[in-house]
C-alpha positions as CSV (number, residue, x, y, z in Angstrom):
1,X,-29.2,23.4,-90.6
2,X,-25.7,23.5,-92.1
3,X,-22.4,22.9,-90.3
4,X,-21.0,26.4,-89.3
5,X,-17.4,25.1,-89.4
6,X,-15.5,25.2,-92.6
7,X,-14.5,21.7,-93.7
8,X,-15.7,18.3,-92.5
9,X,-12.2,17.1,-91.8
10,X,-11.6,19.3,-88.8
11,X,-12.1,17.9,-85.3
12,X,-14.9,19.1,-83.2
13,X,-14.4,19.8,-79.5
14,X,-15.5,16.4,-78.4
15,X,-13.0,14.7,-80.7
16,X,-10.3,16.9,-79.3
17,X,-11.2,16.1,-75.7
18,X,-11.3,12.4,-76.5
19,X,-7.9,12.5,-78.1
20,X,-6.4,14.4,-75.2
21,X,-8.0,11.9,-72.7
22,X,-6.7,8.9,-74.7
23,X,-3.2,10.3,-74.8
24,X,-3.3,10.8,-71.0
25,X,-4.7,7.4,-70.3
26,X,-2.3,5.6,-72.6
27,X,0.6,6.7,-70.4
28,X,-1.0,5.3,-67.2
29,X,-0.1,1.9,-66.0
30,X,-2.9,-0.1,-64.5
31,X,-0.6,-2.9,-63.5
32,X,-1.2,-3.7,-59.8
33,X,1.6,-6.1,-59.4
34,X,4.1,-3.4,-58.5
35,X,5.3,-3.5,-54.9
36,X,4.4,0.1,-54.2
37,X,1.7,2.3,-55.4
38,X,1.7,6.0,-56.2
39,X,0.3,6.8,-52.8
40,X,3.0,4.8,-51.1
41,X,5.7,6.8,-53.1
42,X,4.0,10.0,-52.1
43,X,3.9,9.1,-48.4
44,X,7.6,8.2,-48.6
45,X,8.4,11.5,-50.3
46,X,6.6,13.4,-47.5
47,X,8.4,11.5,-44.8
48,X,11.8,12.1,-46.4
49,X,11.3,15.8,-46.8
50,X,10.1,16.6,-43.3
51,X,11.8,19.3,-41.2
52,X,13.9,17.9,-38.5
53,X,14.4,20.5,-35.8
54,X,18.0,20.8,-34.5
55,X,18.8,19.2,-31.2
56,X,21.5,21.2,-29.6
57,X,23.5,19.6,-26.8
58,X,22.5,20.3,-23.3
59,X,24.5,23.0,-21.5
60,X,25.4,23.3,-17.9
61,X,24.3,26.4,-16.0
62,X,27.8,27.8,-16.3
63,X,27.8,27.4,-20.1
64,X,24.4,29.1,-20.3
65,X,25.7,32.0,-18.3
66,X,28.8,32.4,-20.5
67,X,26.6,32.3,-23.6
68,X,24.3,35.0,-22.2
69,X,27.3,37.1,-21.2
70,X,28.9,36.8,-24.7
71,X,25.6,37.8,-26.3
72,X,25.1,40.8,-24.1
73,X,28.7,41.9,-24.7
74,X,28.3,41.6,-28.5
75,X,25.1,43.6,-28.3
76,X,26.6,46.5,-26.3
77,X,29.8,46.5,-28.3
78,X,28.2,46.6,-31.8
79,X,29.4,49.3,-34.2
80,X,26.0,50.8,-35.1
81,X,23.8,51.6,-32.0
82,X,20.9,52.8,-34.1
83,X,19.6,49.3,-34.8
84,X,18.3,46.7,-32.4
85,X,21.2,44.3,-33.0
86,X,19.1,41.8,-35.0
87,X,20.7,40.6,-38.2
88,X,19.7,38.1,-40.8
């Protein structure tokens, strides 16, 4: 059976896969003397990028009442009464 590919100098698929694997592996460092590992860095990244919910200051009942009153007045005194008052 003859080789269906033209030219013996061309790589076959296995050679291409091996060369790609070798190029990927050559960039990896197997040195375990580093103080942190990739998983440690990944865990630190996740901790640093967590959502921290806002913590508004506590309000007295009087401040809450004033806030409600302002919100209701803004809602009733809006320019366009066709919408529900919600804006983004």
